[in-house]
N, C-alpha and C positions, 0 to 999 in steps of 0.2 A: 702421803696419806697416813694418818695415825692408825686407822683401822688395819690397813694392809701391813704396816710396819709391825703391829703387835701380832698379827697372825703369823708373819714370817719369823717373829722372835719366839714363837710358842707361847705368847701371852705375857712374857717378862717385859717390864717397862723399857722403853727405848729412849735414847738421847732426845731431849727436848728440842735441840736444834735440827733434828732430822725431819720434823714435820713441816718445815717451810713457813711456819707462822712468825710474824714479828714478835719480839720479846714482849711488847705490850699486849698483843693478842693472847699470847701463852699465859701471861699473868691474869688476863680477864677470864680465860678458860679455867684456870686453877682456882680463882676466887669464886666462879660460879658453882663449884663443887662437881663439875662433870669430869674433871681430871684429878688424879692423885699424883703427888711428886715423891720420889725416893732418890736422894742423892743426885739431883739434876736429871733424872730420868722420869718420864711420864707414862702414864697409862690411864685409861678410862677408869672411873670409879666402879663401874659395873662391866664385867667382861662381855655381857650380852651386847653392850653398845659397840664395842670393838668388832664383835662378829657381825652385827647388823650393818655397820658402815662398811666393812670389808666386803659384804655380800654385793653391795653396789659396784665396788671396784672390779669384781669379777666380770662385769660386762665388757671390760677392756681385754682384748684378746692377749696382749702382752702380759698383763697381770694374771689372767687365767693360766697362761702357759707357765709363768714363774711359780704359781701356786701348786702346780703339779710337777715341778722340776725334780722332786725326790719324794720318796715315800714318807719321810718324816715331815716335810712341808705340806704335802697333801693332808697328812693326819692333823697337822696344826690348823689348817683351814677348814676342817670337817664341819664346824658349826656354821661357818660362813656359807659353806656349800648348802646346808640345810635352809638357811634363810633365803638364799638365791633361788633354790628350787621351789620353795613354798610361795614366795612373794613376786617372783620375777615374771615378765611376760613370756609367753610360750616359746617364741623363737629364741629367746636368750637362754631359757632353762634347757631347751633341746641342745643347744650348742654346748652349754656347760656340762650336761649329762653325757653327751658324746665324748668330750674330752676327759671327763672322769672315768668313763668305761674304758677308754683307750689307754690311760695312764695309771689310774688307781682304781681298779674295779672293786676292791674291798671297801674303800672309802665310798664309792658310788653306791654299793649295795647298802651300806650303813646309812648314808645320807638319805637315800630313798626310803629305807624302812623308818627312820626316825622322823623325817619331815612328811614326805608324801604319803607313805604307808600309814603313819599314825593318823592322818586326816581321814583316810579311807576307813580305817578300822573304827574310829570314833563316830564316823557318820552312820555306821551300820553295826548296831550292837548285836552281840551273838544270839540273843533271844529273839531278834526280829526275823521272822520267817518270810519267805517270799510268798506273795499272795497268789501268784500265777506261775505256771510252769515256764512262761516266757520270761518272766522276771528272774526266776531261778537260773535259767539258761543265760541270761545276760550277766548275772553275777559270776557264773562259771567262767564265762568268756573274759570278763574283766580280770578275774583271778589269774587265768592262764597268761593273758597279756602281760600282767605285772611280773609273773615268774619267768616268762620266756623272753620278753623284750631285751634284756641285756645280752642274751646269748649269741645273736648273730655277730656282734661286735667282738665278743670274746673268742668265738670260734675262728675268726679271721687271724687271731693272734697265735693259733696253734701252729706247730711245726708240721712238716709233711709226714713225719712219722707218728703223729697223733699226740705228741707230748707238748706241754705248754713251755714257752721260753722262761728262763730264770727271772 
């Protein structure tokens, strides 16, 4: 898959032969303008297309595991994680977030803040006050859940002496 290959490469063009398309299909894609070619290596014309297509690949447990196989690779996949968390079905996004928290908690926090957190902030402007105390209480509870929800997974990674593993 071209999207996954581009995420793994950090966004640099990959060999055209690696995407598994026939030469004629590759030529058609290039002529369409969706791909750009540099020295027989290809990439999408827009990086967001690679990120978006790669986000669908994250539903495959093997691709998800490979995307988290190193800190560098998890960082390369960060925007694909954002798309997957924003657009995917709840059971898939839960599995992706659990894997992120277990293997790349920094990327998990960033992806949540950029993707899911941004939607929540934009849906509730700062100047919009709660009309009732019950609504204010619900907002506080949602905020607490957003801040605390990653901690149970993170605390399971602590060593017995209270330090985090390297």
